[in-house]
N, C-alpha and C positions, 0 to 999 in steps of 0.2 A: 883440697880438703875433702875428706870423705862425707858423702852426703848421707843421712839417716834414711834408711828405707823401710816403709810400713808395709809388710805384707798382709793383704785383709783377708779376711774370713769369707770365702764365696763357697756356698754350697746349695746351688739352686735346685738339685735334684735329691740330694741325700738327706738333706734336714728339712722336714715338713715345716711350712711357714716361712722359711728364710727367703722364698722366692715367690714372686708373683705367678698366676696361673699361666702366663706365656713365657717363663723362664727368666724374665728381667728381674734384677735384684738391687737392692739398695746398700752400697758398701759405705764403711766408715770413711771419714776424711783423711786423706794421705798426709804424712808428716814430710815437710821439706826444710832444707836448711841451705843457706842462711834465712832464706824469706819464706813466709807461709805460701802455700800452693793457693791458686785461685780455687774457687767452688768447683768441684766435679759435678756436672749437671746429674740430675737423679731422676729416675731410675737409670741405672748405667745398663746398656744392653751389652751381651755377650756376642762373641764372633758367631757367626752362623756357617754351616757348612751346606753349600749350594748343592753339591753332588759328590758321590763317593762311587767311583767306577774301578772294578777290579777284573782284569783279564789275565787267565791262568793259562799256560801250556804246559801239558804234562806229557812226557814221552819216556817211556822205559824207566817209571819211578823217579824221573828228575824232573821237578816243577819249577818253572820261571813263573814269579808272580809280579805283575806290573799293577801299580796303583795310581789313580788319577784322583786328586781332591782339589775342590776350591774352596777357600775360605773367604768369607766376606766379612768387612768391619762395619757395622751399622752405627759406631759411634761418631761422634764429630771431633775426636782426637785420634792420634796414631798409637798404634800397638806395635810392639815387638816381643819376641819371646824364645822359647825353645821347644823344638820339635821332638817328640819321644815316641818312637814305634816300637810297640812290644814284639819282640822276635817269638814267633810259634813256639810252644813249649818242646816240641818233638823235632825242630828243624835242625839241620846239619848245614848252617849257611855258609855258601862259599863266596859271596860277595854281594855288596850294595852298591847302587848308582841311585844318587838323589839329584832331582833337579827341582829348581824354584823358578817359575815363570820363564822356563827354557835356558836357563843357566844351571851349569854344574855347581853344587855345594858340597864342600867337603863334610862328611859325616863321620861319627865316631862310633865304632861297634863296641857295645859294652857286654861283658860277659855277665852271667846271671848273677853274680855276687856283686860285681859293680853296678847292675842295673837296680838290684835291691836297694843298695846304698843310696842311689840317686833317687829311687821312689819314695824310701824311707824319710829322706832330707826333706823332700818336697811335702810330703804329708806332716811333718813336724812343722814346717814353715807355714803352710796353709791352714793347719787344723783339719786338713780334709784328707780321710782314709781312702778316698776312691781308687788309688793307685795301688793299694795293697793287694788287689786283686790279682795283679801281674808280678806278686813278689818272688816268684819261682822262675822268671822269665829274664833273658837277655833283653837287649834295647838297642835300637840306632838312636843316637842324639846328633841334633845339629841346630845351628842358630838360624832363625828365620828373620829376614830383613823386614824393616818397617812396613806397616800395612796403613796406608793413608787413609783418613775419614771417607766412608764409603766406597774404599777400594777393596780388590780382591788380591789374592796370592793363590796361584796353582801350584800345588806340590805333586810331583811325579817321582814314584819310587819303583825300583826293580830289584828283586832279589831271587837268587835261586837257592833250592834245596833239595836233598835227598829224601824221599818219602820212605817210611817204614812200613812193614807189613805185619799184621797181627792175624793168625788163624785163616791165612789165605786172603785176607782183605788187605788193600794197600789204603793208606789213610792219608787225606791232606785236610789242613785245618787253617782257616785264615782269621786273624784277631778281629772281626767286624764288630765285637762288642764294645771297642772303644768309642764308637759313635753314639753310645748312650750319654756321652759327656757333651753332645752337642746341645747349644743353647736352644735351638728350635728343631722341630721334626726336619730330616734332610727332604729336600725337593725331589731326590732321585738317588736311589741305590740299585747299582747293577752288580753282579758277578757272574762272570762266564768262565766256564771250564772247557777248554778243548783237550781232549783225551785221546792219546794214540799210543799203541803197543803193538809188540812184534807177535803177539798171540791173540785170538780172540777175546773180546772183552765181555765179561758176563754180568755180575750184578753191578749196578750203580745206584747209590743210595744215600741219601742225606737224612740223617735223624734231626738235624736241626732247622732245616729250611724246606719249603715245599720247593722243589726243582723240576723243570721240565728237561726231559732228556730226549735227544734226538739222535738216532743211531744212523750214522752215514754208511758204515758197512761194519763187519764183525770186528775190525781193527780201529775202528775211529768213531768216537761218541763225543757229542756235545751237551753240556748241561749248563743251565741258567736259572739265576733267580733274579728278580726285580721286583722292587716296590717303590711307591711314591708316598711322601708326607709321612714318614715313620722314623722312629728312633731306634734302630736296632740294639738289642740288648744280650744277644748271644752269639758267640763265635760260630762261623760257618764250618760245617764238617762234611766231607764227601768220602765215600768208601767206593772202592771198585774191585772186582777180581778179574782174574784172567785164566784161561785155560781151555781144554777141548771137551772135558766130559761134563756130566751133569754135576751141578754146584750146590753144595750146603756150605753156610757159613754160620758160625757161632759167636756171639758177642755175649758177655757176662758182666753182672755186676751184683757183689754180694758183701755186705758189711756184717760179719758175724757179731761186731760190739754193738750192734743197733740194739738197744734194750726193747723197742717196741716190734720189731720184725726182722730177725735175722736170717731169714730164708733169702736165697738167691733169686734174681732175675736174669732173664736170658731173652735175647732176640736171635731168631733164625731168619736168614736170608735164603730162600730157593730160587735158583735161576735156572732156567732151560738151558739144553746145550746149544752151541752155536749151529748155525745151520739148521735150525728148527722149522724156518719158514719153507724150507726145500722139503721137509717131510711132514706136511701138516696132516692131522687127523681129520679124516672127513666128518663133517657135522650136518645136523639138522636145525633148522632155524625156522620159527614160527613167530611171524609179527602180527599181533593183535592189537589194532588201532581203534579208538573210539571215535566214533564219527556223528556222535548225538548233536543235537541242535546247539548246544552250549559249546562246541567246537567250531562253529561256523567262523570263518573269517581267517585272522592270522595264525591261530592256533593249528587249524586243520593245515594250513599251508604249509607251516613248519614241520607238522608231522609227516605231511607228504614228501618234504625235501630230505629229512632224516631217513625216510624208507627207501627214497631214491638211492642216498648214499650206500645204505647197507645192501640193497639189492645188486648195485653195480660193483661191490666189493666182496662178494661171495668168492671162495676158494674154488677151484676148477670141479672138486668131486663132491661139494656141498650139495645139500638139496634144501629146499624152502616152500613155505606156503604163506599167504597173506590173506588176513581176515580183517575186514573192518566190521563194526557193529554198532546198532543204535537200538530201535525197536525190534529188529531183526538182526540177521547177521548175512553177510556176504563174503563168500570165499573167492579167491582168484582161480582156484583149482579144486577138484575133489580131493586131492592127496599131495603127497610132497612131489615137487617138482625140480629138475635138475638146474644147475646154477645158470646154465647158458640162457634159461628164460628170464633172468632177472630184470632186462631191459623192457621187455614185453610186459612184466608185472608191474613195473614202475609206470607205464603207460596206462595201464589199466586203472591203477591208482588214482592217476591224474583225473580221471573221467568221474571219480566218485565225489559226492558232495556230503554236507554235513546238514542233518535233519533228524528229528525223531527223539525217543528216550534213550535210558541206557540199561540194556540188559547184560550185565556182566557175567552173570553165572552161566547163560548160555553161550558166550563167546569163549569163556574158559573151557567148558565142556567140549566144544566143537575141537578147540585147539588141542586139547588132551587125547582125543580120539584120533588125531591125525599121527600122533607120535609112535614110532617104531622103536623097538628095543635093538641093541647092539650097536648104537652109535651116539656119541655125545648129542643131547637135544637141548636147545636153549629157545625159551619162551620168553619175547619181549613184549610186554603187555603195557600199553600206555592209555590213560583216561585222565579226564578232567572234572568227573562227577561222580555223585553217589548212585547206587543201583536204584533205579526209578522203575524198572519193568520186570516181569518174572519173578524169580526169587529176590527178595530184598534184605533178609536177614544175613549179616555177614557170617556168622558162625555156619549157617546153612551152607552158604556159598563155599566156604572153607572146606567143609566136610565132604560136599559133593565132588569138590576138585580133588581133594586127597585121595577119594576113592576111584577116581578115574585117571589120575596121572601116574605114569610109570616112574620107576626109581630114576631112570637116567634123564629124567626132564628137569632142567634148572629154570626158575622161574626169575625174571627180573622186572620189577614193576616201577613205572615211571608215573607219578601224580602230577598234574599240571593245574597249577593254580590253587586256592584255598578250598576249593568245595569237593574235596576227595575224602575217602575214609581211610585215615591212616592206619586204623585198627586191622582193616582188611589187607590192604596193601603190604604192610609190615608184616603180618602173619604169613601172607602167600609167600614172600620172599624167605622169611626164616624156615618155614617148614619144607622148602623145596631148593635149598641150597644156593639161593640167590641173593640180591640185594634190591632194596627199596631206595627210589631216588626221586627228590622232589625238586620240581622247577617253579620256583616263586614267580609271581608276576613281574615282568620286566626283563626275567633271564631268558635266554635263546635256547628254545627248545631243540631246534635242528642240530645246533652245535653241542648241545650236552649228550643227545643221543648218539650222534656221529660219533663223537670222541669215545663214548663207552663201547661202541661196537669195535672201533678200531683196537680196542685193549683186548677184546674176546674173540677176534675174529679167527685166530689160529689156535686151536687148543693142542697142547703136545703131551699132556699128561692128565688124566681125570681120576676122580675117586681117590683122593690121595689120604694116605695114612701115614703116621709116624710113630716109630718105636724108639723109645730112649733107653732099652735095655735096662741096668740095673739102678738108673738114676730115677727117683721118684718125681716126677713134674705134675704139676696141676695148673689150673686156670688158664688154658691157652687160648688166645684168641688171635685169629678168627676160629670159631668151631662151630660147625664142621669146616674143615680146610676146603677152599675153593679150588676149581681147576686151575692147572698151570698153563699160562698161554705164552706164545712166542713173544719175545721183545717185551716181556714184562716180567715181574717176579714177585714173590708172595713173602711178606714180612710177618713172622709169627712171634708174638710176645707171649711169654709165661713166666712161671716160677719154678724153681727146684727147692727140694728141702736138705738134702745132704750133697756134699761135695763128692766128686770122684770122676772117674773116666769111664767112658762107655762108646760102644758103636751105635750111631743113630742109623735107622734104617727108615728109607723113603720108600713107599710103594705106591703104585697108581696103575691105571689101565691104559693101555695104548692099543688101539685097533682090536679091542675086545680080549686082550690078552694082558695078564698082570705082569708088571715089570717091576723088580726091587732094585734098589741102590743102596749101597752100604757105604757109610763114610767113617771110617775106624778112628779110634782114640780121640774122641771129642771130650774136652776137659771142661768140667763145671767146677771151678776152682772154690777153695775154703774163702780166700779173701781176693775180691776184685773191685777195687774201689778207685779206678781211673777216673779221672774228671772226664775224659773222653767217652766213657760209657756212663757217665752220671744221668744221662738223659732217659735211660733204659727203664728206670722205676716209673717215671711219670709217664712214659709212652704207653707202659702196661697198665697203670692206673686210669688213664685217659680211656683206654679200651674197654676195660672192666666197668668203669663207671656208665659209660655208655650203653653197654649190656645190660647191666642192672636197671638203670632207668628206663630202658625199653621193656623189661620184664614187669616192672611196676606198671607202666602205663598199658601193656596188653593184658596183664593177668590180674592186676589189682594189688594192693599194698601187703607186704609181709614184714613183720617186725625185723626179721634176720637181713633181708634185703636193705631196709633202710639203715639199720645199723652199720652195714658194710658201706654204702654210699657215704654216710656221714664221716666214716672214719678215714675213708680214702680221700674225700674231698678235703678235710683238714690237713691231713698229712702231705698231700700234693698240691695243695693250692687250687684246685678244680671247683670253681664255684657252681653249684647245684640248687635247684628250688628249695633244699632243706638246709643249705648252710649259706644263706646271703649274709648272715652276721659276719661273714669274713670281711665284707668290703663295707659293713655299716658300723655297728656299735662294737668296740672292742669287748671281748668275753675271755674268760678262761678256757683254756684248751686241753685240759688234762682229760684222762678216761672217764671221770666221774661226769664231767661236764659234757663230753661227746654222747653218753648214754642218754643224758637227759634231753639233749637235742634231739636225738634219734628216736625216743620215746613220744616226745612233742609232736614231732612231725609224723609219727605214724598215726597217732590219736587224730589229728587234724585231716589226715587223709581218708581214716576210717569213717569220720563222721561226715565228711564233705560228700555232697553228691557226685556222682561220675560226671567227669567232665566230658564234653561230646568229642567224637573221634575225628571231627571234621572242623573248619574253620580256620582262621589266621594262626590264633594261638597253637591249635592242634598241629597244624602242618609245620609251623615253625620249630615247635618242640621236636616233632619226629625227624625233621631235616638235622636239627643240632644233634640228636642222638645218634643218628646215621654217621654223621661225619665222625663222631668220637669213635663209635665202633670200627670205623674203617681207617683212623687216623695212622699215617705212616711216619708222621713228624710230631715232634712235641709242639703241643699248641701253647703261645704265650697266655699269661692271664687274661681273663674277660677284660673287654673295656671298662667294664665298672670296678673291676678290681686293681685297676693301674693306680698307683700311688699307695695301695694298703697291703698288696701282696708282691712278693718278690721271690723269684726262683733262683737259688744258689746252687748249681751243680744237681745233686740228689736231693737236696733240703729245700723247704719252703718256709718262707718267713712272712709272718704277719705282723703289722704296724699296731701296738696296741700301747696306749698312753706314752707314745714318744720313744717305745723300744721296740726295735725289731726282734721278733721272738720266733725261735725255731721251731716249727709245730711238733718235732720230735721232742720237744721240751715238755715234760710232765710236772707242773708245779706241785703237784700232790704227793709224788715220790721222789723228786730229784732235787738236790741242793745245788746250788752254782758255785763255781770257782770264780771270785770277783777279782777284776784286773782294772786298773784305772787307765782310762783313755790317754795314749801317747806317753804312757809311763815306759821305763825301761823293761819292765816285765812285759808290757803290751807288745813292743817289737820281739822280744825275745821268743815270744810265743809264736809270732807269725814266722820267724826265722826257723824256729824247730818244727812247726807245723804249717807248711806253706798253704794247706788246704783250708786253714782258718782265715788267711788272708781274704779269700773273696766274700767270707761272711762278715768279717769286720769291716769292709770296704763299703757296708751298707750304711754306716753312720756312726755317731760317738756313743751310741749307747744300742747294744746288741746283746742277745743271749743266743749262743750257738752250742750245738750238741756235736762232740767229736769223739768217736771211740767210747761211746758211753759216758762221757764226763760232759758237763754242762759249763761254759765259760761265759761270764757276764761281764761286758764292758761298762764301766760306770763313768760318770763325768771325772774329768780331770781334776776337779777341784775336791772330790772325795778322798779323804786320807786312807790309804791302806796299808797294811803291812806288806813287806815283801812277799812276792808269790813262790810258794814251793810248788812248782809244776808237778802235777800227778803223772804217773807213768800210765801210757795209754794200754788199753787191754787188747789191743792189735797193733800190726806193724803202723807206725806214725804217719809215715809219709811215702810218697811214690817214688819208684826207683829214680835216680838222678838227683834227688833234693838232698841238702846238706842239712844236717841237723847241728843244733847248737850244743854247748856244754850241758852237762847233768843238771837236773834241778838244784842240787847242791851247789854246784859251781856258779850258777847264774842266779840264784835266788836273792835278787837285789844288789848283791856285792860286786858281781862281775861288772867289768867295763863295757859299756853300752858298745854296739858295732860302731866301726867306723863310718862316719857319714861325710858326703860330699856335696855342698850345695850345687844346684844347677845355676849357675851364675852368669851374668851378661858377659859377652866378649870383651876383653880389655880393650880400653882407647875409645870405647864409644859413650857418650854421655847419655845418663838416665836421670835428667834433672828432677822429675817427679814420678815416682813409680806409685801408681794408684791400686795395684793389684795383679795377682796372678789367676789366670782363670784356665781351669783344666777343660780343654776343648778338644775332643778327639785326640788327646794327648799331644795338643799344641798348648803350652804353658805360656800364654802372652803376658808381657809387662806392658801395662797401661800407664802411659806418662803423659805430661804436659811439660812444655819447657818454661819452666819457672826461672831458672836462673842459665840462660844461654851461653854465659861466659864460662862456665864450669865444663870441663870436659872430662873428669875423671868419674869412675863408675860408682 
């Protein structure tokens, strides 16, 4: 006799309030036949993922991915279920191998259409839309043996795929986003890529995660990402290029149907030629170290260690000098010295001690006086205090240095601790083509400075300029462009107004002579809305907000700057001091509301006394803005925004009165097309526009904007007429996706897509099914043995 199975509604992350803060939920009691089930202990804990380790080997654009996961059952009953692994959207999979606890397990590879049906059936059964995010992907499906109470299951997966190239960049994507379904943060996440190629490897870049890149040689690179106690919510993406010449790679994103902002976004990756280390440009280096009394002890010891690293890693043709300052200044030599004296200078520095006051003005002027034209010159300036001797006014110090410093001098300022003048250090770096870095208490000063120098030790092209031909571009960051160094790359983010094709010209200085590199036929398309490039707008917005916040802090508030910060903050979910409402009280998000918020913020700033340029708040704010301006990866929502702000592709959603609202939706000018949650029209929309799936996956109440139309998902209990789906104003879906019938054919009358349940394997007993848990795409059947004599499913 068939038992009645109750599938419980389990939405620990997608429905606010349905889960405890630690991810534990309280399910409804199960239904069993013929006897009632014993009571299930409450609250019921979900499975936990102990670790998620990924090893990727890429050789000649063939990637072999090996996945290792451990699932732990914290309940006091056994669980069993189905494992679903979404195949990367662009993968051409040649085969899968699946192992569970060291034993091979037969899996089934589903096509994108078959996987969509399985996903939709699970969504219907669980009333949980989470899987809709993968509506356009294939999948691997396999049964998982029971996990006893307190037990673990180790799943090892291996698959291979041919990687695709776009604009000279080869792209690898791993679906790490599935781990957002884990009941608790993962104790360990590691992803390592071993990359080999027959030609020299050039740019290596991840827009999604901060990766450490190690270059073994020109043909072999390792890249790695690791984190602890996190719940990843973004797929891992890695781009790389190969070739012999100077490289420029263009990535774009443009949605002309966006009613708020139809202009395009772009990223440029600039990478130096291979073997650049063998032809380094000789440089001059000036180290200026604070040795005032406040530096005494560990700080000055670490400064000495950092300087020692730099002095022993100079290139053979480099020149240098070393200056320490307090009430007065002391220089290692009268002028620039050859690199071979680095060890002697390090020994000289070891004999210095910290005492006295802080004369920043004189130290900077002495360094500027030693700079000679004709070669790249870099000033590394390190201090832990405010000017207390000589010229004390920051503006006067800046003016004096500007008058003395030649054009070829780049200034990099390091502030140690909280008693530094952020206005002075940021202005120094900004005016002289450098960067400011802040080392907070407890952070390793020597490691930070040494790692920085390792990146700038070998310049290969200086004084960079870009020309985009007939393509009108604007808002490029960083601006001005930094120098290009061997073993690194420059990521430029910007906007373009009109589509077209143009030759991009990169020029720069090598050994005093200008060299020009032309990259022909670079395309800025009319429409470019691939999910794989959807991070570009948010990366650009992060940099621009960091730049604007810095301008307000250094030069005072302007209404136009505040307007831009508020608009960008709302659109891209980047919390700023003026938009904290994103994570507090729900508010309207329309244009009129944005103007009111910006005007109020400007009035508050105008009337408030000027904040000090030093102290903990000032330093932490300056450090945060610096990270935003230099960001090469899309940053996750701030900690205070978790639970109220979600990023889906190029769109940001804010939770307002139980509804996830797309910040591109303007309630004052747009009307929504309403569709009932889990209705036939609901699934028809996702099938026709797979990009809506990721938005609908947020929960049962969503307002999403696509191609200029706003779609509102309402509760399934709300009666609605059949939906006449509007025609999009631009191509509806990316290449390779399949559209459903026309609106007239599917407007409530068409048969729903065929669905197939993800059912237990035949012949196994499931006497008391208590729930299905979306856990890293392991859907576990939770059961107790209510009727051990029964053997049917």
